[in-house]
C-alpha positions in Angstrom: 97.1 36.5 153.3 100.1 37.2 151.3 99.0 39.0 147.6 101.8 38.8 145.3 102.3 41.7 142.7 104.9 42.3 139.7 106.5 46.2 138.9 108.9 46.6 135.9 107.8 43.8 133.7 106.9 46.1 131.1 109.9 48.6 131.5 112.7 47.9 128.9 115.6 48.7 131.7 116.5 46.5 134.3 114.3 43.0 135.3 111.4 42.9 137.4 110.3 43.3 141.1 108.6 40.8 143.0 106.8 42.2 145.9 104.9 39.6 148.6 102.7 41.3 151.5 100.5 39.9 154.4 98.2 43.0 155.5 97.0 41.6 159.1 100.7 42.3 160.1 102.2 44.3 157.6 105.0 42.4 156.5 107.1 42.5 153.0 109.4 40.8 151.2 110.7 42.0 147.8 113.1 40.8 145.5 114.1 41.8 141.5 114.2 39.4 138.6 118.2 39.8 137.2 118.4 41.9 134.4 120.4 38.7 132.6 117.7 36.4 132.5 116.4 38.6 129.6 119.1 39.0 127.5 118.2 37.1 124.1 118.8 33.4 125.0 116.7 33.4 128.8 114.5 35.8 127.0 113.5 32.7 124.7 113.7 29.7 127.3 111.3 32.1 129.9 114.1 32.0 132.5 112.4 34.5 134.2 109.3 32.6 135.3 111.7 29.9 137.2 112.9 32.7 138.7 109.7 33.7 139.8 109.0 31.0 141.7 112.1 30.4 143.5 111.8 34.0 145.1 107.9 32.3 146.3 109.9 29.7 147.6 112.7 32.4 149.5 109.8 34.4 150.4 106.5 31.9 151.7 109.7 30.7 154.2 110.3 34.1 155.1 107.2 35.1 156.0 106.6 31.5 157.0 103.3 31.2 155.1 101.1 28.3 156.1 99.1 26.5 153.8 95.5 27.6 155.4 96.4 30.9 154.2 94.8 32.3 151.1 97.4 33.7 148.2 95.8 36.6 146.0 98.3 37.5 143.0 97.8 39.8 139.8 96.6 38.9 136.2 99.8 38.6 133.7 101.8 36.3 132.3 104.5 36.8 135.4 103.1 34.5 137.3 103.1 31.4 134.7 104.4 28.9 136.3 103.9 30.5 140.0 100.2 29.2 139.7 101.5 25.5 139.3 104.1 26.0 141.8 101.4 27.1 144.5 98.3 24.3 143.5 101.7 21.7 143.9 102.3 23.1 147.2 98.8 22.5 148.2 97.8 26.4 148.2 94.4 28.2 147.8 95.1 30.7 145.6 93.0 33.0 143.2 93.9 36.0 141.0 92.1 39.5 141.6 93.0 43.0 141.2 96.4 44.1 143.5 95.3 47.7 144.0 96.5 50.5 147.3 99.1 50.4 149.1 100.9 47.6 148.3 100.9 47.7 144.7 102.3 51.0 145.2 105.1 50.1 147.0 106.2 47.6 145.0 106.2 50.1 141.8 108.3 52.4 144.3 111.0 49.6 145.3 111.4 49.1 141.4 111.6 52.6 140.9 114.0 53.0 143.8 116.0 50.0 142.0 116.3 51.9 138.7 117.6 55.3 139.9 120.0 53.0 141.5 120.8 51.4 137.7 121.6 55.5 137.2 118.4 56.1 135.4 117.9 59.7 136.9 114.5 59.9 138.9 113.5 63.1 137.4 113.5 61.5 134.1 112.1 58.3 135.0 109.0 60.8 136.7 109.1 62.6 132.8 108.7 59.1 130.9 105.3 58.2 132.8 105.4 54.9 134.8 105.4 51.8 133.6 108.3 53.8 132.1 108.1 54.9 127.9 109.9 52.7 125.7 111.4 55.0 123.1 112.2 57.6 125.7 114.0 54.8 128.2 115.8 54.5 124.6 117.6 58.1 125.5 118.6 56.9 128.2 119.9 54.0 126.7 121.8 56.0 123.8 123.2 58.4 125.9 125.7 56.3 126.7 124.5 53.2 125.2 127.9 50.4 126.0 127.3 50.0 129.3 123.4 50.5 129.6 122.5 48.3 126.8 123.7 45.6 129.5 120.9 47.0 131.8 118.1 46.2 129.6 115.7 43.8 128.4 117.5 42.7 124.9 115.1 39.4 124.5 112.5 41.7 123.7 111.2 42.2 120.1 110.7 45.5 120.5 114.5 46.0 121.2 115.3 43.6 118.4 113.1 46.7 116.0 115.5 49.0 117.2 118.9 47.4 118.3 120.2 48.7 114.8 120.1 52.2 115.1 123.0 54.8 115.0 122.3 57.6 116.2 123.5 61.2 114.3 125.9 63.3 116.9 126.2 66.6 115.8 128.1 69.5 117.8 125.1 72.4 118.8 124.5 75.2 121.4 121.5 74.8 124.2 118.7 76.8 123.6 117.0 75.5 126.5 116.6 75.8 129.4 115.7 73.1 132.6 117.5 70.3 130.3 119.7 68.0 132.0 122.7 65.5 130.4 121.0 62.1 130.0 125.1 60.7 130.6 126.0 62.7 133.8 123.2 63.8 135.3 123.1 67.5 135.1 121.7 70.3 133.9 122.9 71.9 130.7 123.4 75.5 130.9 121.7 77.4 128.3 124.0 78.7 126.0 126.4 76.0 126.2 128.4 73.9 124.0 126.7 70.2 124.1 126.7 67.3 121.8 123.4 65.9 120.4 122.4 62.6 119.2 119.4 62.1 116.7 117.3 58.9 116.0 114.5 58.0 114.8 112.5 54.8 116.4 108.6 55.8 116.8 109.1 59.5 115.8 112.4 61.6 116.0 114.4 61.9 119.0 117.4 64.2 120.4 119.4 63.6 122.5 121.5 66.5 124.6 125.0 65.7 126.0 127.6 68.0 127.6 129.9 68.3 124.6 132.7 66.8 126.8 130.5 64.1 128.2 
């Protein structure tokens, strides 16, 4: 049996992780849909759905999947074209709820990938998986020019907010255990900082070292 699941399709930052698992032999295959396929032009064309099929073709070759193996996949729009591809190739497939160890591993793979993009792991845990859109905006606006290219800018939710211009002002850090969302290092209480303020679903504040 082959199980298929995804993680990250609901995260504004990063592409999407597609995972494949054969429970009988404990074999895994993972690949990331590039975030570039979620920019405005490509998102309209739904090229990320074609990428899922391309990844599946690679995974099925790597895992040597046979036509007599049952394929299980989770619900959702990510697998719209894959379902047609599986039928055309003669595989027996059905939709089910993927849970347990495999689901956790796919989600962990996406989390590690997002950390490699530069999002601090403690902040990801703070945003609460599958990553809160408005809290991730704080990370993006902390270093906008370098980070917006790592985001799903084709989303309608981003179109509603891309015109936001945070207000920047000097301040003093009055809290403990706050880290700079640009460099990722902790800010000492009482030190001079830059604060960025913006409004999306509510008022948000970004705290940076004065020299960051």
